[in-house]
N, C-alpha and C positions, 0 to 999 in steps of 0.2 A: 901390529895388526889390530884394527878396530873391531870392536864387538858390536854387532847390530842386534838390537833387541827386537824380538819378534812380537808384534802386538797380539794381545790375547784374541782368540777367535771370537767372532760375534756369537751372541747367545749364551755366553758363559757368565754374564752378569748375575748378581745375586737375585734370585727370584723372590717375589713377595710370598709370604706364608700362604699355604693352601687353605681352602675353606675349612677342611677338617681340623687343621692345626689352630685356626682362629677360633673355631667352636670349642676346641679343647681348652684353649686359653681362657675363653669366656666362662666356661663351666667350672674351671679351677680357680677363678679369680676370688679375691677375698669377699667381694660383694655377693657373689653367687653362693659361696659357702655360708655367709652370714644369713642370706635369705633362707637357705635350707634350715639353718639353726633356728631362725624365727618361726618357721612353720612347725618344726619339731617341738619347740617350746609350747606353742599354742596347742598342739595336739596332746602334749603331756598334761596340760592343765584341763583340757576337755576330757581326757581319760579319767581324771580324778573328780571332775564335776561336769556333767554333760550340759549344764546350763551356761558354760563358758562361751559357747558360740551363739548365745541368744542375742537378740537385737539390742536389748537394754545394756548388756555388758559391752558389746562392741561400741555403743554410743559413749559409754563411760571411758573406754580405752581411748577413743578419739579425743575426748575432752582432756584427759590427762596427757595425751601425746601433744596436744596443742599448747599446754602449759609449759612444756619443756623444749619444744622444737625451735623456738625463736632464739633462745639463748644458746642452744647447741649450734644453730646456724651462725650466730655471732662468733662463737668459739672457732668454728670452722674457718671463717675468714681470718681471724687473728692468728690461729695456729699455722695455717698455710703460709701466712706472711712472715713466719718465723718468730712470733711472739706468743704471749699467753695473757689471758684476762681473768684474774681471780675475783674481780669485783662485780661480776654480772649478778650474782645472787643477792648481794646487799643492795645493788642498784634497783633490783626488782622491788625490794622491801621499801626503801626510802622513797622511790617514785610513787609506789602505790599509796603510801601514807600521805604524801604531799597532794597527790591527785584526789584522794578521798576528802581531805580538808577543803580543797577548792570546790569540789562537787557539792559538799555539804553546805558551804557558804553560799554558792549560787542558788541552790534549791531553796535555801532558807530565805533568800531575797527574791523568790518567785521569778527566777530567770528562766524557768522551764526545765523539765526533766531531760528531754533529749538534747537540747543545746548544752545543758550542764555536763552531760556525759561526753559530748564531743569536745568541749573545752577541757574537761578532765583528762581525756585521752591525749590532747595536745600538750597539756602540762606534764603528764607522765613521760611522754616522749622528750619534752624539753629538759626535764630533770635528768633523764638518762643521758641525753646528748651532752649536758653540762658535765656529768661525771666522765664521759668519754673525752671531752676537751681537757679536763684536768689530767687524765691519764696520758693523753697525747702530749701535753706540755711537759710533763715530768719525763716522758720517754725521749721525745725529740729535742727538747730544749735543755732540761736538767741532766740528760744523759743517764737517767736511772734505767737499770735493766727492767724489762716488763714485769718480771716476777715481783720485784720489790715495789715498783710503782703501783701496781694493781693491788698488792697486799695492803698498801697504805689506804687506798680508797675502799677496800673491802672492810677493814676495821672501822674506818670513819663512817661508812654507810650503815653498818650494823648499829653503831652507837647512835647516829642521828635518827635512825628509824625508831629506836626505843625512846629517845629523848622527845621527839616530836609527838609520838603516840602515847607516851607515858605507860608503855607496856600493854596497852589495850587496843582493841579493834576500833577504828574510826568509822562511826556511822553505821547505819543499816539501810541499804537501798533496795527496796523490793522491786522497783522498775528494772534495775540491772539484773536482779535474780530472774525475773520473768523473761526478760529479753535473752539472757544467756541460755535459757532452757528451750527456747522456741527454734524451730527449723523444719527440716523435712527428713524423713526416714531416719538414718542413724546420725545425721549431721545437724548440728545447731548452726545458726547463722554466724555466730562467733567463730566456730570451727572452720566454716567455709572461708571466711576472711583470712584467718591465719594460714590455712592451707594454700590459698592463692598467693599470699605474700611469700610463703616459703618457696613455692614454685618459682616465683620471680627471682628470689635470691639465688636459687640454684642455677637458673639460666644465666644470670649476670656473672656468676663466678666462672662458668665454663664456656661462655660464648663471647662475652664482651671484652674490650680492651682492658677495662678495669680489672677483670678477673685474671687476664694474662699477666698484667703487671703484678698482681698479688702473688702468683706462682713464681714469677721471675725474682721478685724481691726475697721471697722465702728461700729460693734455691741459692742465690748468690747476690746479696745486696750491692757488693762492689761492682760486679758485672752489670747489674741493673742500672746503677748510677752512671757507669761508663756508657751505657746505651742511651742515656738521656732521660731516664726516668727520675722524677723528683721523689726520691725515696722517703724523705722526711714527711713531705706533704701526703704521700699515699699512706704511710704508716699512721699518720694522725687521722686520716679519714677512716681507716679501718677501725680504730679505737672509738671514734665518734659513732660510727655505725653500730659497733658492739653495744655502746651505752644506750643508743636510741632503741635498739631491739630489746634490750633489757628493760627499758622504761615502758615500752609497749607491753611487755610481759607482765609488768606490774599492774597495768590496767586490765589485763586478762584475769589476773588473780582477783582484782577488785570485782569484776563481773561474777566470777565463780563463787566468791565468799560474801558478796553483797556489801563489802566494806574494805577498808585498808588495814591490813594486819602487819605488824612489824616482823612477824615470823615468815611471811610469804617470801619464797625464793631463797631464804637463808640455807646455805649448804647445797643449793642446786648447781652452783658453779662446778663442783667436783663431778656431778653426774653429767653435766654438759661436756666437760673435758673427756670423761670416760666414753660418752657416746661418740665423740669425734675420733678417739683412739680406736675404739671398737670398729668404727667405720673404715679404718685403714689409713688415717692421716698420720704423717710423721711429725713427732713433737719438735724436730729440728727445722721444720718448715719445708716448703717447696713441693709437697706431695699430699694428695688427699682427694677424695671424691665426695661431692655433696650427697649423692645417693647413698654412700656408705654411712654418712652421718644420720640420714633419715632412718636407715635400717637399724643403726645403733640405738637411736632414740626409741624406735618401735620395740626393740628387744628389751630395753630397760623398762619401758612402760608395761609391757606384757608381764615381765617378771614381777614388778612391784604389785600390779593389780592381781596377778595370778596367785601369788603367795597369800595375799589377803583373801582371795576368793576360796582357796582350799584350806583356810584357817591355819596357816603357818605364821609363826611370829614374825613380825616385820623386822626384828633384829637380824634375821637371816638375809635381808636385802643386800647389805654391804658385802657379805661373804659371796653371794651370787654375782654381784657386780664385779668384785675382784676376780672371780673365776673367768668371767667373760673378757675382762681386760687381759688376763693372762693368755686366754685363747687367741685374742686378736693379735697380741705381740708375737705369739708362736706362729700364727698364720703369716705375719709379715716376714718373719725370719725365714720360714720355709719358702715363701715366694721369692725372697731375695736369693736364697740358695739355689733354687731351681733355675733362676735366670742366669746365674753364674755358670751353671752346668751346660746351658744351651749354647 
């Protein structure tokens, strides 16, 4: 006797989540929780010093945020693709020093202050891109793991920055200092440029084909290769982009300090990675949100400036950063556990 399977009645298909459930998921997401944490941290510092919400302090926060956000954006691209870039901090230093020498030479030969700054910006970006190319070749051609490859360029960059600068700041550029301080309300023109560039990077990551490839490679490079994605070429482009953004950050430090300092950016790679992790990205690749990175950078910036603002020793910065990383990992594990229960 044959068995006839009765088709399921119409209307029993799985329904999309209700509006209430979607709102609950949004409010309990890691980005939403981190946003609440950011507001709470700001209120904490304002409670200890009512001048924390002043216009001048917010302007300083935005400036410090802009010094960190581009290399954090670079790390976001790299980490989502399944890699890591330890060299961004030293790339900031060496590109800033080389750019400072070029600007100093051009201004000394009456090339013009504004054209010299523009050429210096291109040089900084070029030096950063060159470091990215070196990283890309070691990873895609020499088959070194990203940790080792970028550790090599990290050490080389720190050494070259000290050798080129002889341990001192290169030049003093009052034009750069004046321009970096001009703007409107709480924004300097330099901050506006950096924020616009950051917004473009976020849109590219989450909207464009390039961003989709980045997530696909980080999730499963073998499946991405089988789908026709040139994995090596894309990975190389990600590290070049990371180096280029680090080089531009070197120019940002040049504007803020009015010269090229070999200490600029050194150690910032760990904070950039911390911001990405705090923002919810997975260190194994394939998952992350650009908005999470932005909130992560904002939290670290507020913590650094806030501790100084209320006269707490800066040695506590690393302890607080470690606490936020632990909180972010805990949120990720709780989120994963809740998804398994649903």
